[in-house]
C-alpha positions in Angstrom: 36.4 -19.0 32.5 36.2 -18.9 28.7 32.9 -17.1 28.9 34.3 -14.5 31.3 37.2 -13.9 28.9 34.9 -13.5 26.0 32.8 -11.1 27.8 35.8 -9.0 28.8 36.9 -9.0 25.1 33.5 -7.9 24.0 33.3 -5.2 26.5 36.8 -4.0 25.5 35.9 -4.1 21.8 32.7 -2.0 22.5 34.8 0.5 24.6 37.3 0.8 21.8 34.6 1.4 19.2 33.0 4.1 21.3 36.3 5.7 22.0 37.1 5.6 18.3 33.8 7.2 17.4 34.3 10.0 20.0 37.8 10.6 18.8 36.6 11.0 15.2 33.9 13.5 16.2 36.4 15.5 18.3 39.4 15.5 16.1 38.1 15.2 12.5 34.4 16.1 12.3 34.8 19.1 14.6 37.6 20.5 12.3 35.4 19.9 9.2 32.4 21.8 10.6 34.5 24.6 12.0 35.4 25.5 8.4 31.7 25.2 7.3 29.4 26.4 10.1 26.3 25.4 8.3 27.2 21.7 8.8 26.9 22.2 12.5 23.1 21.9 12.2 21.5 18.8 13.4 19.9 16.5 10.8 16.6 14.7 11.2 14.9 12.3 8.9 11.2 12.5 8.1 10.3 10.7 11.3 12.3 13.4 13.2 14.9 11.0 14.3 18.2 12.8 14.9 20.9 11.4 12.5 24.5 11.2 13.5 27.2 12.3 11.0 28.7 8.8 11.0 27.9 5.3 12.1 30.3 2.6 13.3 29.8 -1.2 13.8 28.1 -2.5 16.9 30.4 -4.8 18.7 27.6 -7.0 20.0 25.7 -7.2 16.7 23.7 -10.5 16.6 23.5 -11.5 12.9 21.2 -14.4 13.2 18.7 -12.6 15.5 18.6 -9.3 13.7 19.1 -10.3 10.1 19.4 -14.0 9.3 20.2 -15.1 5.8 18.1 -13.9 2.9 14.9 -16.0 2.6 15.2 -17.1 6.3 13.7 -16.0 9.6 13.3 -13.2 10.6 13.5 -12.2 6.9 15.0 -8.8 7.5 17.1 -9.3 4.3 14.2 -10.4 2.2 11.6 -13.1 1.9 13.4 -15.0 -1.0 16.8 -16.5 -0.9 17.6 -15.3 -4.4 15.4 -12.2 -4.4 15.6 -10.5 -7.9 18.2 -12.9 -9.2 15.4 -15.5 -9.7 12.6 -13.1 -10.6 12.3 -9.3 -10.8 9.5 -7.5 -8.9 6.1 -7.2 -10.7 6.0 -3.9 -12.5 2.5 -2.4 -12.1 1.3 1.0 -13.1 -1.8 2.2 -11.3 -4.2 3.1 -14.0 -7.9 4.1 -14.2 -9.8 7.1 -15.6 -13.1 7.8 -17.3 -14.9 4.9 -18.7 -14.0 1.2 -18.8 -13.3 1.6 -22.5 -10.6 4.3 -21.9 -8.9 2.4 -19.1 -8.9 -0.8 -21.1 -6.9 1.0 -23.8 -4.5 2.3 -21.2 -4.0 -1.3 -19.8 -3.2 -2.6 -23.3 -0.8 0.3 -23.9 1.1 -0.5 -20.6 1.2 -4.2 -21.3 2.6 -3.6 -24.8 5.4 -1.5 -23.2 6.5 -4.2 -20.7 4.2 -3.9 -17.7 3.9 -7.2 -15.9 0.9 -6.7 -13.7 -2.3 -4.6 -13.9 -3.4 -2.2 -11.1 -6.9 -0.6 -11.2 -7.8 2.8 -9.8 -11.5 3.4 -9.3 -13.3 6.7 -9.3 -14.7 8.1 -6.1 -18.4 7.1 -6.7 -17.2 3.5 -7.2 -15.0 3.7 -4.0 -18.2 4.7 -2.1 -20.4 2.1 -3.7 -22.4 4.4 -5.9 -23.4 3.9 -9.5 -22.5 6.6 -12.1 -26.1 7.7 -12.4 -26.6 8.2 -8.6 -27.0 11.8 -7.6 -24.0 11.4 -5.2 -21.9 10.7 -8.3 -22.6 14.0 -10.2 -19.4 15.6 -11.4 -17.1 12.8 -10.2 -17.3 10.3 -13.1 -13.9 9.0 -14.0 -12.0 11.9 -12.4 -9.6 9.9 -10.1 -10.1 6.5 -11.5 -12.4 4.3 -13.7 -16.1 4.1 -13.1 -17.3 0.5 -12.7 -21.0 0.2 -11.9 -21.8 -3.3 -13.2 -20.5 -6.6 -14.4 -20.8 -5.3 -17.9 -18.3 -2.5 -17.0 -15.9 -5.1 -15.5 -16.1 -7.1 -18.7 -15.3 -4.1 -20.8 -12.4 -3.1 -18.5 -10.6 -6.4 -19.2 -11.8 -7.0 -22.7 -9.0 -8.7 -24.7 -6.8 -9.3 -21.6 -6.1 -12.9 -20.5 -7.1 -12.9 -16.9 -5.6 -16.3 -16.3 -2.2 -15.0 -17.4 -2.0 -11.6 -15.7 -2.1 -10.6 -12.1 -4.5 -7.8 -11.3 -4.5 -5.5 -8.3 -7.6 -3.5 -7.4 -7.5 -0.5 -5.1 -11.0 -0.8 -3.6 -12.0 -1.0 0.1 -15.5 -0.4 1.3 -17.2 -2.3 -1.6 -14.2 -4.6 -2.2 -16.1 -7.8 -2.0 -18.5 -6.6 -4.6 -15.9 -5.5 -7.2 -14.0 -8.8 -6.5 -17.2 -10.6 -7.2 -17.6 -8.8 -10.5 -14.0 -9.7 -11.4 -14.6 -13.4 -10.6 -17.8 -13.3 -12.7 -16.1 -11.6 -15.6 -13.4 -14.2 -15.6 -15.9 -17.0 -15.5 -17.8 -15.5 -18.4 -14.6 -16.0 -20.4 -14.4 -19.7 -19.3 -11.6 -18.9 -16.8 -12.0 -20.8 -13.5 -11.6 -18.7 -10.4 -9.0 -21.1 -9.0 -6.7 -19.8 -11.8 -7.1 -16.1 -10.9 -4.1 -14.2 -9.4 -4.2 -10.7 -7.9 -5.1 -8.6 -5.0 -8.0 -6.6 -3.6 -6.9 -3.9 -1.3 -9.9 -4.5 1.0 -8.3 -2.7 4.0 -11.2 -1.0 5.7 -9.2 -0.1 8.9 -7.0 2.4 7.1 -10.1 4.0 5.6 -11.2 5.0 9.0 -7.6 6.1 9.8 -6.7 8.0 6.7 -8.4 7.8 3.3 -12.0 8.1 4.6 -13.8 6.3 1.8 -15.6 4.1 4.3 -19.2 3.0 3.9 -20.3 0.7 6.8 -19.4 0.8 10.5 -16.3 -1.0 11.6 -17.8 -4.3 12.8 -19.8 -5.2 9.6 -17.0 -3.9 7.5 -14.6 -6.4 9.3 -17.2 -9.1 8.7 -17.0 -8.5 5.0 -13.2 -8.6 5.0 -13.1 -11.9 6.9 -15.7 -13.3 4.5 -13.3 -12.6 1.6 -10.5 -14.4 3.6 -12.7 -17.4 4.1 -14.0 -17.5 0.5 -10.6 -16.9 -1.0 -9.0 -19.8 1.0 -11.6 -22.2 -0.3 -12.4 -20.9 -3.8 -9.7 -18.5 -5.1 -6.5 -19.8 -3.5 -4.0 -17.8 -5.6 -5.6 -14.5 -4.7 -4.4 -12.0 -2.1 -7.6 -11.1 -0.3 -6.2 -8.0 1.4 -3.4 -5.5 0.8 -2.9 -3.9 4.2 -2.1 -0.3 3.3 0.3 2.1 4.8 0.4 4.0 1.6 -2.7 6.1 2.2 -1.7 6.6 5.9 1.6 8.2 4.6 -0.2 10.2 1.9 -2.5 11.6 4.6 0.6 13.0 6.4 2.0 10.4 8.7 5.7 9.9 9.3 7.5 6.8 8.0 7.5 5.3 11.5 3.8 5.9 12.0 3.1 4.3 8.6 5.1 1.3 9.6 3.4 0.9 13.0 -0.1 1.7 12.0 0.0 -0.6 9.1 1.3 -3.6 11.0 -1.1 -2.9 13.9 -3.9 -3.2 11.3 -2.4 -6.4 10.1 -2.4 -7.9 13.6 -6.0 -7.0 13.9 -7.0 -8.8 10.7 -5.1 -11.9 11.8 -6.9 -11.8 15.2 -10.3 -11.4 13.5 -9.6 -14.3 11.2 -8.7 -16.6 14.1 -11.9 -15.5 15.9 -13.9 -16.6 12.8 -12.3 -20.0 13.2 -9.9 -19.8 10.3 -6.5 -21.5 10.5 -4.0 -18.6 10.4 -1.4 -20.9 8.8 -3.7 -21.1 5.9 -5.1 -17.6 5.5 -2.2 -15.4 6.7 0.0 -16.4 3.7 -2.6 -14.6 1.4 -2.3 -11.3 3.3 -0.2 -8.8 1.5 0.9 -5.2 2.3 1.2 -1.9 0.5 3.8 0.7 1.5 4.7 4.2 0.4 8.2 5.1 -0.9 9.0 8.7 0.1 12.0 10.9 -0.3 14.3 9.9 2.6 16.1 7.1 0.8 17.6 5.2 3.8 14.6 5.8 6.0 12.4 4.0 3.5 14.8 1.1 3.1 15.0 0.7 6.9 11.2 0.8 7.1 10.7 -2.2 4.8 13.4 -4.2 6.6 11.9 -3.5 10.0 8.4 -4.3 8.7 9.6 -7.8 7.6 11.3 -8.5 10.9 8.4 -7.3 13.1 5.8 -9.2 11.1 7.9 -12.5 11.2 8.4 -12.3 15.0 4.9 -11.4 15.8 3.4 -14.2 13.6 5.8 -16.7 15.2 5.9 -15.6 18.8 2.6 -13.9 19.4 0.3 -15.9 17.2 2.2 -19.1 17.2 2.2 -19.7 13.5 4.2 -22.6 12.1 3.9 -22.0 8.3 6.9 -20.0 7.2 4.9 -18.5 4.3 2.7 -16.8 7.0 5.8 -15.2 8.5 7.0 -13.7 5.2 5.7 -10.1 4.8 5.0 -9.6 1.0 4.4 -6.1 -0.1 3.7 -3.8 -3.0 5.2 -0.3 -3.1 4.1 2.9 -4.7 6.2 6.0 -4.9 4.9 8.9 -2.9 2.2 10.9 -4.7 2.2 13.5 -1.9 5.9 14.3 -2.6 5.2 15.3 -6.2 5.0 19.0 -7.1 3.0 20.9 -9.6 6.0 23.4 -9.8 8.7 22.3 -12.2 7.0 18.9 -12.7 9.9 17.4 -14.6 11.7 17.3 -11.3 9.3 14.6 -10.3 11.1 12.1 -12.6 14.2 12.3 -10.3 12.1 12.0 -7.1 10.3 8.9 -8.4 13.6 7.3 -9.5 15.1 7.8 -6.0 11.9 6.5 -4.3 11.7 3.5 -6.7 15.4 2.6 -5.9 14.6 2.7 -2.2 11.7 0.2 -2.8 14.0 -2.1 -4.7 16.9 -1.9 -2.2 14.2 -2.6 0.5 13.1 -5.8 -1.3 9.6 -5.0 -2.6 7.7 -7.7 -4.5 5.7 -5.3 -6.7 6.2 -1.6 -7.6 4.3 1.3 -9.1 6.1 4.4 -10.2 4.2 7.7 -10.3 4.2 9.8 -13.3 5.7 13.3 -13.5 2.3 15.0 -14.2 0.3 13.5 -11.3 0.3 16.7 -9.2 -1.6 18.3 -12.1 -3.9 15.6 -13.6 -4.2 12.0 -14.4 -1.1 10.8 -16.3 -0.7 11.0 -20.0 0.6 8.0 -22.0 4.0 9.7 -22.4 4.3 10.4 -18.7 3.3 6.9 -17.7 5.8 5.4 -20.1 8.6 7.4 -18.5 7.5 6.1 -15.1 7.5 2.5 -16.4 10.9 3.0 -18.1 12.2 4.2 -14.7 11.5 0.8 -13.2 13.0 -1.0 -16.3 16.2 1.0 -16.1 16.6 0.1 -12.4 15.9 -3.5 -13.3 18.3 -3.8 -16.2 20.9 -1.1 -16.0 21.5 -0.1 -12.4 23.0 -3.4 -11.1 20.9 -3.1 -7.9 19.0 -6.4 -8.4 22.2 -8.4 -9.0 22.9 -8.6 -5.3 20.5 -9.8 -2.6 20.0 -7.1 0.1 23.1 -5.1 -1.1 22.8 -2.7 1.9 22.6 -5.4 4.5 25.2 -4.8 7.2 25.6 -1.1 6.4 26.1 0.5 9.8 23.6 3.3 9.2 21.0 1.1 7.7 21.2 -1.5 10.5 21.0 1.2 13.2 18.0 2.8 11.5 16.2 -0.5 11.0 16.6 -1.2 14.8 15.5 2.3 15.7 12.4 2.1 13.5 11.5 -1.2 15.0 11.9 0.2 18.5 9.7 3.2 17.7 7.0 1.0 16.1 6.7 -1.0 19.4 6.2 2.2 21.3 3.3 3.0 19.0 1.9 -0.6 19.5 1.9 0.1 23.2 0.0 3.3 22.7 -2.6 1.5 20.6 -3.0 -1.2 23.2 -3.6 1.5 25.9 -6.7 2.5 23.9 -7.9 -1.1 23.8 -6.9 -2.0 20.3 -7.1 -0.6 16.8 -10.9 0.0 16.5 -11.3 1.7 19.9 -8.2 3.8 19.0 -9.9 4.8 15.7 -13.2 5.7 17.5 -11.3 7.8 20.0 -9.3 9.6 17.2 -5.8 8.4 18.2 -4.6 7.7 14.6 -6.3 10.8 13.1 -4.8 13.1 15.7 -1.3 11.7 15.3 -1.4 12.0 11.5 -2.8 15.6 11.7 0.0 16.6 14.0 2.7 15.1 11.9 1.3 16.6 8.7 1.1 20.0 10.3 4.6 19.9 11.6 6.0 18.8 8.2 4.2 21.6 6.4 5.4 24.2 8.9 9.0 23.1 8.3 8.6 23.6 4.6 7.0 27.0 5.1 10.0 28.0 7.3 12.4 26.5 4.8 13.7 24.1 7.4 13.1 21.4 4.9 13.8 22.2 1.3 11.5 21.1 -1.5 13.3 21.9 -4.8 11.2 24.2 -7.0 8.8 24.9 -4.2 10.6 26.8 -1.5 14.1 26.9 -3.1 15.4 27.1 -6.7 12.0 28.5 -7.8 11.3 29.9 -11.2 8.5 31.8 -12.8 7.4 29.9 -15.8 4.3 28.5 -17.3 3.7 24.7 -17.1 4.2 23.4 -20.6 3.6 19.6 -20.3 0.5 18.1 -21.9 -2.5 17.3 -19.7 -4.8 14.3 -20.2 -8.3 15.0 -21.3 -11.2 12.6 -20.6 -13.8 11.6 -23.2 -16.5 14.4 -22.7 -19.2 11.9 -23.7 -18.0 9.1 -21.4 -20.4 9.7 -18.6 -23.3 10.0 -20.9 -22.5 6.7 -22.5 -22.0 5.0 -19.1 -25.4 6.1 -17.9 -27.0 4.9 -21.1 -25.4 1.5 -20.6 -26.7 1.3 -17.1 -30.2 2.2 -18.2 -30.1 -0.5 -20.9 -28.7 -3.1 -18.4 -31.6 -2.5 -15.9 -34.2 -2.7 -18.7 -32.8 -6.0 -20.2 -32.1 -8.1 -17.0 -34.4 -10.9 -15.9 -36.5 -9.2 -13.3 -37.3 -12.4 -11.4 -33.7 -13.6 -11.2 -32.6 -10.1 -10.1 -35.2 -9.9 -7.3 -34.5 -13.4 -6.1 -30.8 -12.6 -6.0 -31.3 -9.4 -4.0 -33.6 -11.2 -1.5 -30.9 -13.8 -1.0 -28.3 -11.1 -0.5 -30.4 -9.4 2.2 -31.1 -12.7 4.0 -27.4 -13.5 4.0 -26.4 -10.1 5.2 -28.9 -10.3 8.0 -27.6 -13.7 9.1 -24.2 -15.1 9.7 -23.4 -16.8 6.5 -20.5 -15.8 4.2 -21.7 -13.0 2.0 -19.4 -13.7 -1.0 -21.6 -16.4 -2.7 -24.7 -14.1 -2.5 -22.8 -11.1 -3.8 -21.5 -13.1 -6.8 -25.0 -14.4 -7.5 -26.3 -10.8 -7.4 -23.6 -9.6 -9.8 -24.4 -12.4 -12.2 -28.1 -11.4 -12.0 -27.0 -8.0 -13.3 -27.4 -6.1 -10.0 -25.3 -3.0 -10.0 -22.7 -1.9 -7.5 -25.0 0.8 -6.1 -27.9 -1.6 -5.8 -25.9 -4.2 -3.9 -24.3 -1.6 -1.7 -27.7 -0.1 -0.9 -29.0 -3.5 0.4 -25.9 -3.7 2.6 -26.3 -0.1 3.8 -29.9 -0.9 4.9 -28.7 -4.0 6.8 -25.4 -2.7 8.3 -26.0 1.1 8.4 -23.5 3.8 7.4 -20.5 5.0 9.4 -20.3 8.6 10.5 -16.9 9.7 11.9 -16.9 11.4 15.3 -15.4 14.9 15.4 -12.3 14.7 17.5 -11.1 17.9 19.2 
């Protein structure tokens, strides 16, 4: 009887709310738009979800199921009970250009201005596993990141920086295990034990096939290398995050926020599955998996995306994979503001864009944050530009008041509706991927690539038609010369780098080098973990290109199928 009464009351409350909402639209909103016809237009976020003019509470909202308290399952409100009250997010500025010497100076500059974690950008030859003096590298030295071809370069990159006191993130994928091996060896050369090292390698090869395209090997051997790092990290480098599952590059390639959310988590589920197949305990290795998301311009959509990501991950880890370790259910993520949203036109406007995006990341509960610089649509950032970007984070941290409340937008009608909607849409995409037979078959059949291409094309057409306004690009334009300073690289940097490589090859112990390379080949051809052999080769002064060449010979190279 009591239950029946409660149900009638709930039904009546829901009816009252729906009637109230309809009355508001009919009597108040209709009058408002009658005076301003332009407000009759429908509004859509960047995932093309239609947005209502106002949101009211849901009468049957289940707080414990949908939200839970901060720091508690399903972690919608954040993975820590006190969030930023106990510790602010790590402030990283992605940096890398030219030679290791130049980037080392930039690292020290950023640390002196309050950066709390390092983040390394590598140039394209390094991303593809080529040395600076390889013919494939011609003209690309240091353009989009720092060139690291050897252990010697890695030592120079972190010269004078205490690797046992700083957390380092490295955006590297195809040859991630090799660069990680160099970092471990560089630390050990300073007397720092690998058990003390903290940081992250991106190491997300699946999103390379989906979006960024700096893949080297076919999917299966690439996945083997990734799981090798999981296994090695668990045993030898326990404080290190052995992967940063990246939606950032998926979004930069043109996906919607919902696609970024779903594709990224689907990749994460695949890595968990592969680790379990290796025989690893997911309660042990999953807590070292981290994520990397984009922060784009639609403020509330981005906040809802992060909240939905935490909730989906927690439920899937607990209910699908049966994990018991709460740390494995907590989705930890780094955020970078959207490089693709920055404009070469009126570049000073990018300061405002980055500030809005950074606030969305903080409202959404990020653990780490990079803010792009105002000049990045034109060139690598200058010191002045990168300092403004870092100060943006510090102003949010110390002046805005946002970090003083845990999940300050929790319970907001629009935010909760949008979080639910993004979760719902993500599960539709998971179903699509399952119909293809999983992530790798979907990659091979072009599912992800086609979806991103279509979303990117649609978004650009809306800008071209002025259906979406980009300030300074298709509205409020001006004709003026760009007057901001542009970073110039050391014109002799490449020459010096090649000379160092030549000297390294001439000075190394030939027998030790050949023994290490033979061991590497034997390991790659077998089933053993490749990390010990890679580190041994690095210490024998084998270069990045030489190690990658052996793995190319054993594993082959991936050639993407053309999808029509």
